[in-house]
Each structure stands twice: as structure tokens, then as C-alpha cells.
Z-matrix of the N, CA and C atoms (Angstrom, degrees):
N
C 1 1.460
C 2 1.522 1 111.39
N 3 1.316 2 116.59 1 17.91
C 4 1.466 3 120.42 2 -179.47
C 5 1.517 4 111.82 3 -65.87
N 6 1.344 5 116.87 4 -21.54
C 7 1.463 6 119.25 5 -179.02
C 8 1.531 7 112.07 6 -78.22
N 9 1.321 8 117.62 7 -11.58
C 10 1.464 9 121.42 8 178.38
C 11 1.524 10 108.33 9 -90.52
N 12 1.314 11 115.12 10 117.60
C 13 1.463 12 119.51 11 -179.56
C 14 1.520 13 110.59 12 -87.92
N 15 1.294 14 115.22 13 164.26
C 16 1.461 15 121.42 14 176.76
C 17 1.530 16 110.49 15 -58.77
N 18 1.323 17 116.27 16 -40.60
C 19 1.464 18 121.10 17 -179.18
C 20 1.526 19 111.33 18 -65.53
N 21 1.343 20 116.18 19 -41.41
C 22 1.469 21 120.01 20 178.73
C 23 1.528 22 111.02 21 -62.88
N 24 1.329 23 116.08 22 -46.87
C 25 1.458 24 120.83 23 -179.19
C 26 1.526 25 110.61 24 -64.93
N 27 1.313 26 116.37 25 -42.25
C 28 1.459 27 120.68 26 178.36
C 29 1.523 28 111.01 27 -59.52
N 30 1.322 29 117.00 28 -43.44
C 31 1.461 30 121.36 29 -179.58
C 32 1.530 31 111.12 30 -65.26
N 33 1.340 32 117.30 31 -42.19
C 34 1.469 33 120.85 32 178.99
C 35 1.530 34 111.04 33 -64.33
N 36 1.332 35 115.89 34 -44.14
C 37 1.468 36 120.07 35 -179.65
C 38 1.519 37 110.05 36 -64.96
N 39 1.338 38 117.13 37 -43.53
C 40 1.462 39 120.36 38 179.96
C 41 1.532 40 110.85 39 -61.38
N 42 1.331 41 116.22 40 -43.97
C 43 1.474 42 120.10 41 179.58
C 44 1.529 43 110.76 42 -63.53
N 45 1.334 44 116.84 43 -43.18
C 46 1.465 45 121.02 44 178.40
C 47 1.531 46 110.66 45 -60.54
N 48 1.327 47 116.83 46 -48.52
C 49 1.469 48 120.66 47 179.93
C 50 1.524 49 111.79 48 -63.34
N 51 1.319 50 116.83 49 -37.49
C 52 1.469 51 121.38 50 177.96
C 53 1.531 52 110.58 51 -61.74
N 54 1.334 53 116.15 52 -44.74
C 55 1.466 54 120.12 53 -179.52
C 56 1.526 55 111.56 54 -70.55
N 57 1.324 56 117.56 55 -36.74
C 58 1.464 57 120.88 56 176.14
C 59 1.523 58 109.66 57 -63.53
N 60 1.321 59 116.52 58 -42.51
C 61 1.466 60 121.03 59 177.97
C 62 1.533 61 110.63 60 -61.47
N 63 1.325 62 117.07 61 -43.13
C 64 1.466 63 121.05 62 178.18
C 65 1.529 64 110.79 63 -62.90
N 66 1.331 65 116.60 64 -40.12
C 67 1.464 66 120.94 65 178.34
C 68 1.526 67 110.99 66 -64.39
N 69 1.333 68 116.50 67 -42.68
C 70 1.463 69 119.78 68 178.18
C 71 1.528 70 110.78 69 -63.39
N 72 1.317 71 117.42 70 -44.00
C 73 1.470 72 120.34 71 178.53
C 74 1.523 73 111.13 72 -61.37
N 75 1.331 74 116.66 73 -36.69
C 76 1.463 75 121.23 74 176.82
C 77 1.531 76 110.52 75 -62.65
N 78 1.333 77 115.80 76 -41.10
C 79 1.464 78 120.44 77 178.47
C 80 1.521 79 111.67 78 -66.66
N 81 1.319 80 116.79 79 -40.10
C 82 1.465 81 120.51 80 178.57
C 83 1.523 82 109.42 81 -61.84
N 84 1.330 83 116.56 82 -43.88
C 85 1.468 84 120.32 83 178.26
C 86 1.527 85 111.87 84 -65.18
N 87 1.320 86 116.67 85 -42.16
C 88 1.467 87 120.68 86 -175.01
C 89 1.523 88 113.13 87 -77.65
N 90 1.329 89 117.18 88 -47.58
C 91 1.461 90 120.96 89 -172.77
C 92 1.531 91 113.85 90 -105.33
N 93 1.322 92 116.65 91 -11.89
C 94 1.485 93 121.76 92 -177.43
C 95 1.529 94 111.71 93 63.46
N 96 1.339 95 116.30 94 31.97
C 97 1.467 96 121.99 95 175.16
C 98 1.524 97 108.55 96 -134.37
N 99 1.327 98 115.59 97 146.62
C 100 1.462 99 121.13 98 177.08
C 101 1.520 100 109.30 99 -86.81
N 102 1.318 101 115.92 100 171.59
C 103 1.459 102 119.19 101 177.84
C 104 1.517 103 111.34 102 -68.67
N 105 1.328 104 118.06 103 -28.30
C 106 1.473 105 119.13 104 174.00
C 107 1.522 106 109.71 105 -65.35
N 108 1.332 107 116.21 106 -42.63
C 109 1.468 108 119.95 107 176.06
C 110 1.524 109 110.11 108 -58.10
N 111 1.330 110 115.70 109 -46.68
C 112 1.461 111 121.27 110 -178.94
C 113 1.528 112 110.19 111 -61.38
N 114 1.319 113 116.56 112 -42.12
C 115 1.461 114 120.79 113 179.78
C 116 1.530 115 110.35 114 -61.30
N 117 1.326 116 116.80 115 -44.53
C 118 1.469 117 120.60 116 178.90
C 119 1.525 118 110.28 117 -62.84
N 120 1.321 119 117.04 118 -46.91
C 121 1.460 120 120.71 119 -178.77
C 122 1.531 121 110.91 120 -62.78
N 123 1.325 122 116.78 121 -41.00
C 124 1.471 123 120.09 122 178.94
C 125 1.529 124 110.36 123 -66.57
N 126 1.327 125 116.81 124 -41.23
C 127 1.465 126 120.49 125 178.05
C 128 1.532 127 109.72 126 -61.60
N 129 1.334 128 116.61 127 -44.88
C 130 1.463 129 120.36 128 -179.53
C 131 1.524 130 112.03 129 -66.70
N 132 1.325 131 116.88 130 -29.30
C 133 1.459 132 119.81 131 176.88
C 134 1.531 133 109.88 132 -61.73
N 135 1.341 134 115.81 133 -34.65
C 136 1.467 135 120.58 134 179.65
C 137 1.526 136 112.62 135 -88.11
N 138 1.332 137 117.95 136 -37.60
C 139 1.465 138 121.77 137 -167.47
C 140 1.526 139 114.08 138 -117.43
N 141 1.283 140 118.79 139 13.89
C 142 1.461 141 121.70 140 -176.45
C 143 1.527 142 110.69 141 -75.31
N 144 1.302 143 119.44 142 137.04
C 145 1.463 144 128.37 143 -4.05
C 146 1.532 145 110.84 144 -82.81
N 147 1.328 146 115.00 145 155.10
C 148 1.461 147 120.07 146 176.72
C 149 1.526 148 109.34 147 -149.99
N 150 1.323 149 115.12 148 169.99
C 151 1.460 150 120.20 149 -179.52
C 152 1.529 151 109.94 150 -89.26
N 153 1.318 152 115.78 151 158.88
C 154 1.458 153 121.93 152 179.32
C 155 1.526 154 110.61 153 -58.50
N 156 1.321 155 117.18 154 -36.94
C 157 1.470 156 120.82 155 -179.28
C 158 1.529 157 111.17 156 -62.38
N 159 1.314 158 117.91 157 -33.57
C 160 1.465 159 120.94 158 177.86
C 161 1.527 160 110.57 159 -67.75
N 162 1.318 161 116.07 160 -39.65
C 163 1.470 162 120.48 161 178.35
C 164 1.527 163 109.45 162 -66.94
N 165 1.327 164 117.07 163 -41.42
C 166 1.465 165 121.27 164 178.60
C 167 1.520 166 110.63 165 -60.05
N 168 1.307 167 116.52 166 -40.88
C 169 1.464 168 121.49 167 178.62
C 170 1.529 169 110.05 168 -65.26
N 171 1.317 170 116.84 169 -43.80
C 172 1.468 171 121.48 170 179.15
C 173 1.526 172 111.50 171 -61.79
N 174 1.323 173 117.04 172 -43.13
C 175 1.465 174 121.22 173 -177.12
C 176 1.522 175 112.95 174 -85.92
N 177 1.345 176 116.47 175 -9.31
C 178 1.467 177 121.43 176 -175.85
C 179 1.534 178 109.92 177 56.54
N 180 1.328 179 114.24 178 50.13
C 181 1.465 180 121.75 179 -179.70
C 182 1.521 181 109.68 180 -128.82
N 183 1.334 182 117.23 181 154.72
C 184 1.466 183 119.66 182 176.44
C 185 1.532 184 111.33 183 -65.97
N 186 1.310 185 116.06 184 151.86
C 187 1.472 186 121.43 185 -178.40
C 188 1.522 187 112.77 186 -55.69
N 189 1.354 188 117.13 187 -42.88
C 190 1.463 189 119.07 188 -177.19
C 191 1.525 190 111.46 189 -61.68
N 192 1.337 191 117.14 190 -36.93
C 193 1.468 192 120.57 191 179.70
C 194 1.530 193 110.71 192 -69.56
N 195 1.318 194 116.81 193 -40.54
C 196 1.460 195 120.68 194 178.41
C 197 1.521 196 110.02 195 -67.65
N 198 1.323 197 117.38 196 -37.35
C 199 1.467 198 120.78 197 177.63
C 200 1.520 199 110.68 198 -60.18
N 201 1.317 200 116.61 199 -41.02
C 202 1.477 201 120.50 200 176.97
C 203 1.529 202 110.97 201 -64.94
N 204 1.323 203 115.16 202 -42.76
C 205 1.457 204 120.84 203 178.92
C 206 1.526 205 110.63 204 -60.99
N 207 1.324 206 116.40 205 -44.99
C 208 1.465 207 121.65 206 178.99
C 209 1.522 208 110.47 207 -64.49
N 210 1.334 209 116.67 208 -39.98
C 211 1.475 210 120.21 209 178.32
C 212 1.527 211 110.54 210 -60.39
N 213 1.332 212 116.66 211 -42.57
C 214 1.468 213 120.30 212 179.62
C 215 1.531 214 111.07 213 -66.87
N 216 1.326 215 117.40 214 -40.55
C 217 1.467 216 120.59 215 178.58
C 218 1.526 217 111.26 216 -68.76
N 219 1.335 218 116.40 217 -32.66
C 220 1.466 219 120.95 218 176.20
C 221 1.521 220 110.08 219 -66.85
N 222 1.323 221 115.29 220 -43.97
C 223 1.469 222 120.82 221 179.25
C 224 1.526 223 111.54 222 -60.69
N 225 1.318 224 116.65 223 -33.88
C 226 1.466 225 121.33 224 179.50
C 227 1.525 226 112.41 225 -83.08
N 228 1.342 227 116.35 226 -5.67
C 229 1.453 228 120.32 227 177.07
C 230 1.515 229 114.83 228 84.73
N 231 1.340 230 117.75 229 13.84
C 232 1.464 231 120.88 230 -178.64
C 233 1.517 232 113.04 231 -87.75
N 234 1.326 233 117.41 232 -25.80
C 235 1.465 234 120.97 233 178.85
C 236 1.520 235 109.39 234 -133.79
N 237 1.317 236 115.04 235 157.77
C 238 1.452 237 121.74 236 176.39
C 239 1.515 238 109.38 237 -127.14
N 240 1.323 239 115.39 238 158.77
C 241 1.465 240 121.39 239 179.40
C 242 1.517 241 109.17 240 -118.49
N 243 1.338 242 115.29 241 145.86
C 244 1.468 243 120.76 242 176.64
C 245 1.523 244 108.47 243 -145.39
N 246 1.323 245 115.72 244 136.55
C 247 1.465 246 120.82 245 176.61
C 248 1.520 247 109.60 246 -75.10
N 249 1.315 248 115.18 247 144.25
C 250 1.460 249 122.16 248 174.68
C 251 1.526 250 107.21 249 -71.04
N 252 1.309 251 117.43 250 122.56
C 253 1.463 252 121.42 251 -178.01
C 254 1.524 253 112.64 252 -63.14
N 255 1.337 254 117.11 253 -33.99
C 256 1.461 255 119.97 254 -178.05
C 257 1.532 256 112.89 255 -84.07
N 258 1.338 257 117.40 256 -21.80
C 259 1.464 258 121.42 257 179.24
C 260 1.526 259 108.07 258 -145.99
N 261 1.314 260 116.96 259 97.81
C 262 1.468 261 122.85 260 -173.92
C 263 1.532 262 113.37 261 -62.38
N 264 1.332 263 117.44 262 -12.57
C 265 1.464 264 120.07 263 178.15
C 266 1.526 265 111.64 264 -72.79
N 267 1.314 266 117.00 265 -23.24
C 268 1.462 267 121.85 266 -178.07
C 269 1.528 268 110.92 267 -93.23
N 270 1.319 269 114.86 268 135.23
C 271 1.453 270 121.94 269 174.47
C 272 1.516 271 108.14 270 -117.81
N 273 1.312 272 116.36 271 133.44
C 274 1.449 273 121.47 272 178.94
C 275 1.521 274 110.24 273 -105.45
N 276 1.315 275 114.77 274 140.64
C 277 1.459 276 122.71 275 -178.98
C 278 1.529 277 107.72 276 -107.97
N 279 1.328 278 116.01 277 134.12
C 280 1.465 279 121.50 278 179.06
C 281 1.515 280 110.23 279 -136.64
N 282 1.316 281 115.57 280 154.88
C 283 1.462 282 120.41 281 172.95
C 284 1.520 283 110.05 282 -72.55
N 285 1.307 284 115.70 283 141.97
C 286 1.463 285 121.10 284 170.80
C 287 1.533 286 107.43 285 -91.75
N 288 1.319 287 118.14 286 169.72
C 289 1.470 288 118.89 287 175.02
C 290 1.540 289 112.25 288 -56.44
N 291 1.332 290 117.53 289 -36.68
C 292 1.475 291 119.90 290 177.09
C 293 1.527 292 111.03 291 -66.21
N 294 1.335 293 117.62 292 -36.39
C 295 1.456 294 121.45 293 176.86
C 296 1.516 295 111.57 294 -65.56
N 297 1.332 296 116.33 295 -42.15
C 298 1.470 297 120.95 296 177.21
C 299 1.523 298 109.16 297 -62.34
N 300 1.319 299 116.86 298 -44.43
C 301 1.463 300 121.56 299 179.74
C 302 1.530 301 110.61 300 -60.22
N 303 1.331 302 116.59 301 -44.35
C 304 1.464 303 120.58 302 -179.06
C 305 1.521 304 111.37 303 -62.53
N 306 1.347 305 117.27 304 -49.64
C 307 1.464 306 118.71 305 -176.37
C 308 1.521 307 110.75 306 -67.84
N 309 1.317 308 118.05 307 -32.77
C 310 1.471 309 120.77 308 176.42
C 311 1.538 310 110.53 309 -65.96
N 312 1.337 311 117.08 310 -37.82
C 313 1.467 312 120.41 311 176.71
C 314 1.527 313 110.95 312 -64.05
N 315 1.318 314 116.02 313 -43.28
C 316 1.468 315 120.69 314 179.31
C 317 1.527 316 109.95 315 -63.39
N 318 1.339 317 116.91 316 -45.59
C 319 1.466 318 120.51 317 179.57
C 320 1.528 319 110.99 318 -61.51
N 321 1.314 320 117.56 319 -43.68
C 322 1.469 321 121.31 320 179.27
C 323 1.527 322 110.30 321 -63.35
N 324 1.328 323 115.59 322 -39.93
C 325 1.461 324 120.06 323 178.56
C 326 1.528 325 110.81 324 -59.92
N 327 1.331 326 116.87 325 -47.14
C 328 1.461 327 119.62 326 -179.69
C 329 1.512 328 112.35 327 -67.48
N 330 1.307 329 117.12 328 -39.02
C 331 1.457 330 119.65 329 177.63
C 332 1.528 331 109.51 330 -59.68
N 333 1.322 332 116.48 331 -49.48
C 334 1.466 333 120.67 332 -179.02
C 335 1.525 334 111.65 333 -63.98
N 336 1.317 335 116.16 334 -42.44
C 337 1.460 336 121.14 335 -179.03
C 338 1.532 337 111.38 336 -61.50
N 339 1.319 338 115.85 337 -50.06
C 340 1.460 339 119.24 338 -176.31
C 341 1.519 340 112.67 339 -78.06
N 342 1.321 341 117.86 340 -44.05
C 343 1.467 342 118.83 341 -177.78
C 344 1.525 343 110.26 342 -65.80
N 345 1.316 344 117.43 343 -36.87
C 346 1.463 345 120.54 344 177.89
C 347 1.515 346 112.18 345 -61.09
N 348 1.324 347 116.09 346 -40.71
C 349 1.464 348 119.60 347 179.31
C 350 1.531 349 112.06 348 -77.34
N 351 1.326 350 116.99 349 -33.21
C 352 1.468 351 119.64 350 177.48
C 353 1.529 352 110.93 351 -67.48
N 354 1.336 353 117.03 352 -31.64
C 355 1.460 354 120.60 353 179.28
C 356 1.522 355 112.19 354 -65.97
N 357 1.326 356 117.13 355 -20.65
C 358 1.457 357 121.48 356 178.17
C 359 1.533 358 111.74 357 -77.64
N 360 1.323 359 116.24 358 -12.07
C 361 1.463 360 121.75 359 -177.36
C 362 1.524 361 110.55 360 -96.43
N 363 1.319 362 115.11 361 161.24
C 364 1.461 363 120.29 362 171.13
C 365 1.521 364 107.94 363 -64.22
N 366 1.335 365 117.22 364 148.97
C 367 1.465 366 122.63 365 -177.17
C 368 1.531 367 112.08 366 -51.98
N 369 1.327 368 116.52 367 -48.19
C 370 1.474 369 120.90 368 -178.15
C 371 1.534 370 111.13 369 -64.42
N 372 1.328 371 116.59 370 -40.47
C 373 1.468 372 120.42 371 178.56
C 374 1.535 373 110.95 372 -65.25
N 375 1.324 374 116.25 373 -39.09
C 376 1.467 375 120.33 374 178.68
C 377 1.528 376 110.68 375 -64.66
N 378 1.331 377 116.70 376 -42.93
C 379 1.471 378 120.19 377 177.75
C 380 1.530 379 110.80 378 -63.61
N 381 1.318 380 116.98 379 -41.30
C 382 1.466 381 121.32 380 177.84
C 383 1.527 382 110.26 381 -62.68
N 384 1.322 383 116.51 382 -41.64
C 385 1.468 384 121.44 383 179.05
C 386 1.528 385 110.44 384 -61.43
N 387 1.323 386 117.11 385 -46.96
C 388 1.470 387 120.67 386 179.97
C 389 1.526 388 111.48 387 -64.16
N 390 1.321 389 116.65 388 -40.85
C 391 1.464 390 120.58 389 177.03
C 392 1.522 391 110.01 390 -62.95
N 393 1.319 392 116.54 391 -43.54
C 394 1.470 393 121.02 392 179.24
C 395 1.521 394 111.50 393 -63.11
N 396 1.337 395 116.87 394 -40.64
C 397 1.471 396 120.07 395 177.89
C 398 1.526 397 110.04 396 -61.71
N 399 1.315 398 117.05 397 -41.71
C 400 1.460 399 120.77 398 177.40
C 401 1.517 400 111.46 399 -64.24
N 402 1.319 401 117.08 400 -39.06
C 403 1.458 402 121.20 401 179.31
C 404 1.528 403 111.78 402 -68.82
N 405 1.323 404 117.45 403 -36.74
C 406 1.468 405 120.36 404 175.89
C 407 1.529 406 109.10 405 -63.61
N 408 1.319 407 116.51 406 -41.15
C 409 1.464 408 120.69 407 176.69
C 410 1.522 409 111.50 408 -59.78
N 411 1.340 410 116.71 409 -43.62
C 412 1.466 411 120.93 410 178.54
C 413 1.531 412 111.13 411 -64.68
N 414 1.325 413 116.50 412 -40.55
C 415 1.464 414 120.88 413 179.16
C 416 1.527 415 110.57 414 -62.94
N 417 1.315 416 116.53 415 -45.66
C 418 1.471 417 120.33 416 179.77
C 419 1.525 418 111.14 417 -65.12
N 420 1.323 419 116.74 418 -37.46
C 421 1.466 420 120.89 419 177.05
C 422 1.531 421 110.67 420 -64.07
N 423 1.325 422 116.31 421 -41.14
C 424 1.462 423 120.85 422 177.87
C 425 1.528 424 110.56 423 -62.88
N 426 1.322 425 116.59 424 -44.04
C 427 1.467 426 121.21 425 178.74
C 428 1.521 427 109.95 426 -62.11
N 429 1.315 428 116.81 427 -43.98
C 430 1.465 429 121.72 428 -179.68
C 431 1.523 430 111.18 429 -63.53
N 432 1.322 431 116.86 430 -44.43
C 433 1.466 432 121.35 431 179.27
C 434 1.524 433 110.34 432 -63.04
N 435 1.315 434 116.44 433 -42.52
C 436 1.462 435 121.12 434 178.87
C 437 1.524 436 110.25 435 -61.43
N 438 1.326 437 117.28 436 -41.06
C 439 1.463 438 121.70 437 179.72
C 440 1.529 439 110.63 438 -63.28
N 441 1.333 440 116.32 439 -42.01
C 442 1.463 441 120.35 440 179.11
C 443 1.524 442 111.10 441 -62.94
N 444 1.332 443 116.56 442 -40.69
C 445 1.462 444 121.00 443 179.09
C 446 1.525 445 109.78 444 -65.25
N 447 1.327 446 117.19 445 -43.38
C 448 1.461 447 121.11 446 179.59
C 449 1.523 448 111.89 447 -63.48
N 450 1.309 449 116.22 448 -33.36
C 451 1.466 450 120.22 449 -179.74
C 452 1.528 451 111.41 450 -69.11
N 453 1.327 452 117.62 451 -20.46
C 454 1.461 453 121.44 452 -177.86
C 455 1.520 454 112.57 453 -93.82
N 456 1.319 455 117.82 454 8.77
C 457 1.466 456 121.06 455 179.74
C 458 1.528 457 109.94 456 -70.69
N 459 1.329 458 118.49 457 164.56
C 460 1.468 459 123.22 458 -175.32
C 461 1.524 460 115.86 459 -49.86
N 462 1.324 461 119.27 460 -34.58
C 463 1.465 462 119.84 461 -179.00
C 464 1.523 463 110.40 462 -58.08
N 465 1.319 464 117.52 463 -40.41
C 466 1.457 465 121.52 464 178.59
C 467 1.519 466 110.00 465 -68.43
N 468 1.325 467 116.77 466 -41.44
C 469 1.460 468 120.56 467 179.91
C 470 1.522 469 111.00 468 -63.49
N 471 1.339 470 118.04 469 -33.84
C 472 1.460 471 120.90 470 177.59
C 473 1.521 472 110.74 471 -63.34
N 474 1.322 473 116.99 472 -35.77
C 475 1.460 474 120.78 473 177.77
C 476 1.520 475 109.04 474 -62.57
N 477 1.318 476 117.34 475 -43.90
C 478 1.456 477 120.74 476 179.01
C 479 1.530 478 110.68 477 -64.99
N 480 1.334 479 115.89 478 -39.03
C 481 1.454 480 119.19 479 178.84
C 482 1.517 481 110.40 480 -62.30
N 483 1.334 482 116.81 481 -39.04
C 484 1.462 483 120.52 482 178.47
C 485 1.537 484 110.24 483 -63.28
N 486 1.319 485 116.56 484 -38.00
C 487 1.459 486 120.29 485 179.45
C 488 1.525 487 110.84 486 -64.40
N 489 1.309 488 116.68 487 -38.14
C 490 1.459 489 121.77 488 -178.21
C 491 1.533 490 110.34 489 -65.54
N 492 1.333 491 116.81 490 -36.81
C 493 1.456 492 121.10 491 -177.83
C 494 1.530 493 112.54 492 -65.78
N 495 1.322 494 117.42 493 -30.10
C 496 1.461 495 119.96 494 -178.48
C 497 1.460 496 108.78 495 -79.28
């Protein structure tokens, strides 16, 4: 990869992020939901019911931020809350029928958007594009995992130790 310069990579990343941002703004205008909302709804479609802490772990967000997100989705009628009968301290979050409808609309939109454009390509080019998209996802996941590991190094733990002393 010596032929790829810092400037080339920077330009590609900037263009990718710009287009992703435009796509997200399009979704906000069309569906009135953010990508965080979509992520929560998609997660709940697979893992419903679950606790807020599980969603926070999935989104890599603090509990208070996820609680606000869940409150907003509850207010919009996309999710519901239920207390655990065996342990009243636990609250479970589930998709409502409106939440299922919303995430299904978003999924159908993306399928149509991408498959329609992939059909305009040669078969081999479309397969290469899909493989590349999967590889970009793996690369970003690797970067994210590496960042999480780096955040857990001793310097971070010393900060927590300082907090404990006060």
C-alpha cells in the first residue's frame, strides 16, 4: 500500500464521510429518525426485549444517553418499556408494532436504493462493490475495537484511580 499517499486516503475518507452524512440527512428528512434511532430499532428487531444496558453496549454509548434515546423513541411510539416481574429493578425495552413498521420501511428503502443502483452495474463489478463494502465494515470494526482496547490501557485506569481517591 506504499502507493497510497496520506492525501489520497484523506480525500477518499472525506468523500465517503461526506456521502454518508448526506445519506443520513436524507433519512432524517424522509423518516424523521436518526441513524442512532435506526440502529436501536434494528438491534431491537433482533434482540427484543432487552435491557437498556445491552443497547448501551451495542451502541458504545453511556447509559444516560441511551436512556434519553429510548425515552424519545418511547414518546414516538416506536418502543415500549416493561418491568421485569421477577426483579422490578430491571426494565425491558421492546419494539412496538409502529417501531417494527418503521424499521421495516427503512430496511426496504435501503434494499431498493442499493439494489437498484447495483443492478445498473456489471455483475462482477456489483459483486466487487458488495465485497468492498463488507471489507470497509470489517476495517472500521477493527479500528473501533483497537480504539476500545487502547482506551483501557493503564493511563485511563489511573484517571479512574484518581477519581476513587477523592
